[in-house]
N, C-alpha and C positions, 0 to 999 in steps of 0.2 A: 534549651530545653524548652523552656517558656515558651517564647517563642514560636516552637515545633508543636507544642500542644495547645497552644491557642488556635494553630491553623488547622490543628488537626480538629476540634472542635470548631473549628467553622466551617471545616468541609463538611462536617458529618451534620449540622444542622443543617448546609444547602441539599447535600445527599437526601436529606430526608425528607423536605420540602422538595425535593423534584420527584421522590418515588410517590408521596403521599398519592392517593387516588379517594376520588367519591363514592358515593350509591351508585351504581350499575346503571347503564340504559336500560339491561334484559333484566327480569326478575329471576329468570332461570337460565341454569345455563345444564348443558348432556353430562351426566356423570357413565362412567365405564361402564356401571351393569346395564344400562342400557335407559333406564328411567331418566328424570330431569332434578337435579339438584340445587333447593329453590334459596333465593338470595335471605340469609337471615339482618345482617348487621355489620359496621364495619369493624373490624377487628386490626388489632399491632401486631406488627410485627416483630421484634428483634433482631437483628441481624450486626454481629463482627464483622465490618470493613475493611478496607486499607487504610480508611481514615481514624478507626475508632467505631464503637457505638455506633448502629440507629435504628430508628424505629420509626417504621411507615403503615399507614392507615391502609387496609385494601378491603374489597368487598370479601366475605365471609358466606360461602353457599354449604348448605345442608341434602342430600338426600334420604327422602324422605322412606323409600326401599331398603337401604344398604346401610343407610347413614355413612355414609362417606360424605367425608367432607374436600372436594376437589376446590383446588384454589391456581385456578390459570396464570396468577399475575406473580405468587411465588413460582410455578415453572416456569413461565417465562424470564425469570432474573436468575434462575438457576437455586433458587435455594429452599425447594420445596420437600420440609421435613431437614432444613438445617440450620444453625445457629449462625456458619461461615458462611460469608463472601464466596465466589466464588476466586476471587482474588488472595482472601486471603488462607484458602484451600491451595490455591499455587504455592503462597508462600511455603505453608507448613512442609507442602511436598519436600519441595527442593533442602529446605534445610534439615529436614527430617532423612533425607535420604542420604545426606552430607556428615552427620554426625549424629553423637548420641542423641535420644530424643529429649533429654534432660537440658542438654547444651544448645538444641534447637529451641526451646522454648525460652530460655534464655537470650538466646539471640532475637527471635521475635520482639523481643520484649526489649531490650535494647537497642535492636537498631531500629527496629520500626513501630515502637510505644504502643504492641498490642499484648496483652495478658491473657493467655492462654493455659489450660494446664498440659501436661507431658502424655499425659492420654489419649489427648485432641491431636498433640501433634502426630503421634503412633498410627494410631486410626486413617487420619487425611492422607498421610503419607502412603499407608497400605490403599485404601480406597483406589486412589490415585493411581499408583504403581498398577494394580490390577485393570485396570480400565486401560491405560496404557499397554498392558502385553493383551487381553483382549482385541485392541485392534492393531499392533501390529501381527496375531497370530490370524487375524481375519486378510490384511495386505497378504500373509505370507499361503495363506490357501490361494488369495484370488492369482499369486503368479503358479500355483499348482495346477489353477485348471485354464493357465495362460489367458487372464485376462487383464494383463495389468496392461495400463495405459503407454503405449508406443511413445518413449524417451524421446522429445526433441530438443534441439539445442546446436552450437557449434562441434564441428571435432571436436575431440579430445586427444591430445598427443599423449598422452601413458595414463592409467589407471590403474591404482594399485587396490590391494587387496589382503590384507593382513587378518591371522586367522591364531589364535592364543587361547590356553585352557588354563586352568589352576585351582588347586583346591580349596575350599573350604569346611570351616569345621562346622558339622552339622547337628543339631537333636541325635540322639540314640533313634528315635523312632525312622528315622530320615535315612539311615544305614541299612536296614534291615534288609539278611537276604544277600547283601554288596560283601564281595570279598575284597578283605583289605591288601596293601603293598605289602606287608610282612606275610608271609605262608603261615597258615593257620591262624589267624587274626582277623578280627572283625574290619571293616572299614568305620575309618573314624572322620572321613570327610566328602563332600560331594566336589565334583566339577563342575566350574562356572566358566561358561567357552563365552569366550570376548571377539568380534570381529570389529574390523575399521576398512572403512570406504574411504579413498580419499584420490586427487591427480597431484600431477605434477605438471609445473608451467616452464617447463625447461631445465637450463642447467647453465650454472655461471661462468665464470672464465675461464676455470680449471676444471670442466667437464663433471662439477659437482650437481647432482639434481638438484633442483626447488617442487618445494613441496609448497601448493595453494593450501591456502589457513583451512577450509572448510574440512575439515574431519568428521564423516557419518560414522558414530559408535552403534552396535548393536550385539545384544549378550543376553544370555539366560541358562539356566539349571537344566540343560535338557539335553538327549543324548543326539551323537552324530548325526542322527540323519532328521531329525526338527533344524538342530542349526542350521544346517547346508540348505535347507529350504530356505531358512531365517535370511543367511547371509547374501544368500542368491539375489531375493527382494532388493535389500539394501543398493545392493550392486548395481542391478538392472536400473534403479530409481537412478542411479546417479550419472549414470550412462553407458552403462559395461559395453553395451549392443551399439556405439558409434563411438569406442576407443581406438585409434591407430594402434597403439599396443595395449597390451594387458596384460598386468604382473599380482602371481601370488605371494607372498613371500610368510614363512614362518617359522618355527625351529623344526627340529624331525623327528616330530610325533606322526604315527603311520596314520590316523585319523584324518591328520589333516591335506594329508596329499591322496587320500582316496576321494576327500570332498573334493580334492582341487583338480583332480582328472572327473571326475560327475558332472558336477556343478561349472567347472571353467574348462573347458577341454579345449585348448589350442594357448592354452594362456602359459607364458612365459614363471616357470616357478627357480624359485630361491630359499636356498635356506638360507636364515639369516645368519651373517658370516658371524656376528660376533657369540652367539649361542653356542656354533662349530667349536669355535676359539674355545671357550670353558667346556667345552668337552678335553681337550690337551691338557687343559691346565689341570682339570679333577683326574687328569690321567696320569699327568707327572708327577702328582703328589702321593697317587700310588709307588708311582715307580720307583722314585727316589725320596722317602722319608727321611726328613733330616739331613739333606744335602740339598741348601738351599742353589749351590753352585752350579750344581751337576740339574736339577731340576730348570734350573733355568736356562741352561745354555742348551738340553734336548725340548723344551718349551718355547725358543726360537727356533731352531730348526725347524719343528715341526708344525709351529704357525707361518711358515716361510714357503712352504710347503703350499699350506694351507691358503695361504695370498695366492701364490698364483697360478692356482686352480692344478696343481697338481697333485692329484686325490690318488690314483691309483700307485703313486711313490709313493706318500704317504702310509694309503693301505699295505702297502708292502712293507715299510718299515716297520708300523701298527705288529704286523702279525708274526714278524725276525724276533720279536722279542717273546713269542712266547714260549720259546726253547729254554732262553732265557730266564724266564720266570715264569716257572711251571705251577706255579704257587698262585699266578693270575693270569694263568690263559684263559680260564672264563673270561675275565671281565675284558682282558685285550681282546679277544675275539669279539666280544658284544661289538667293542669300540672301531672295529676294522669293520663287521657289517655294518655298523653306521653311517660308517665313513662311504662305505663300500654302493649300500645301498643310497645314497643320496650323492653320488660322484656327479651326477648331470645337471643336479641340480646347483652345485657349488663352482661353477667357473665364472671366477667374482674376475678373474681381468676381460673376459669378454662380456660379461654385464655393466660394469665399468665403462668401457669403451662405449660401451649402446648410451652412456647416461641414466642406468638405471641405479636406484637405490639397493642396497647389499645387506642393509640390517633394519631390522623392524621394531626400530627407535618408538615409535608411532603407536603402537598395539601394545609396550611395554607398560609405554608411560598410561596408557589408558587403564592398563593391567591395575598399577599402583594407585590413579587416582579413584577408579570407578573401585574396583575389587579389594585392596589394600584397605580405603579407607571406610567401605560402607558392609562390607564381610569382613576382613578379616582381624579388628580391631583386639586388644588384650581381650580376654574371656568372652569375645561372641561366640555364638554355638545358633546358628542360622533354622531357622524353623522353615516351614513352608510359607510364611510372607515374608520372607527376608528376601525372597524372589520378586516381591511386586515392588519391595525397597531398590530391587540392584534395577531395575526397569528407570523408576524415576530416576535414580545418579547416572543409568547410563543417557538417560534423554537431555540430562542437564550437561552434559560434559560433550554431547553433540550437538549443542545450543551453542554453551561459549566456544569452543574449537571454531563452528561455522562462523558466528557473529549473530546471528539469530536468537531470536529469544524461545526462551523454554516452551514447547507445545502441550500443554496438558491440558485435558479435557476437564469441565468446558469450556468452551470460546467466551470469556468473558470475564472481565478484568474490576469490577469497582469491590 
């Protein structure tokens, strides 16, 4: 640790020397008000950088008309009206999106040797998250205007889009006017939608699909219509147009399939096999409470029909139980309609024969990593700023899975 601290001090001294400037060649520079700002003196600028505190000299100008003090050096380095360098702000955004702010502050001190306040971590994470959201919205708007660049590259055998949504607790004002899940009760959560796009490189010796390591995630707390444009933009950038086979995977939520039909016409639609299986397990627990052997036998038989893609027979089995269990008629009919509605998306033997994934484990992992860690920790209730932190977390996960560094503005690293 002593060696590390010594190297940081040496690096900070070298960086200060590198950034130092002398008097300018021109005594005045243009001001935003249209007049000229006059050079006054050299002034020191303290900044916390990735190697520790740094102070450098740069020209100081003042406009005689509006009294604004423009500083082109600070602007070029990305530290105008900032006490943290872009590299440190990047660190603060990543750790602030991944854990509680106090824990993030402790991580920065322990791992990077940087001392910052808890509030600074929160503020920087929110600011960079807001900038990421702005850039994403601009890219989505380009897609609406058909202004996206044509994706070039080699043909893609199979490309997948996986979509999921989950509710997260929010502050009360975020649910005003929203209907809750329980009739007559107000909503306590808002749904966060998450999407993932990845490609497949083929199958192994047992005809099981192999996923590329690079997965791109996108997500937000927004309505389905807005999210549809978001996920389409990401899929297009990943090469959707040049893929031989196109697949959309999700659970049985109606909004997902409405989105898929509208944004990805012609794609193969697959209901996550494990999500469908969970419906059977829940149903068996209702049918045979306290009867473990009967529950297991029924679940095994029903799951076998699901695995074979014999959905019509499975629906018939569920509907046949209505007369036997009238007290469960409503729930049985709901489950029967679920399988009936998604029958074409549950032909699992045919999908497997084509070497396609039938499970949405990639998006489930993303929900656990991003939504679970950032938005659903114990005691958390999200305010609107939670969305900006979520944007940073999604960007960070995409970077880790793709092997690239986290792309956070501005693009400077000291």
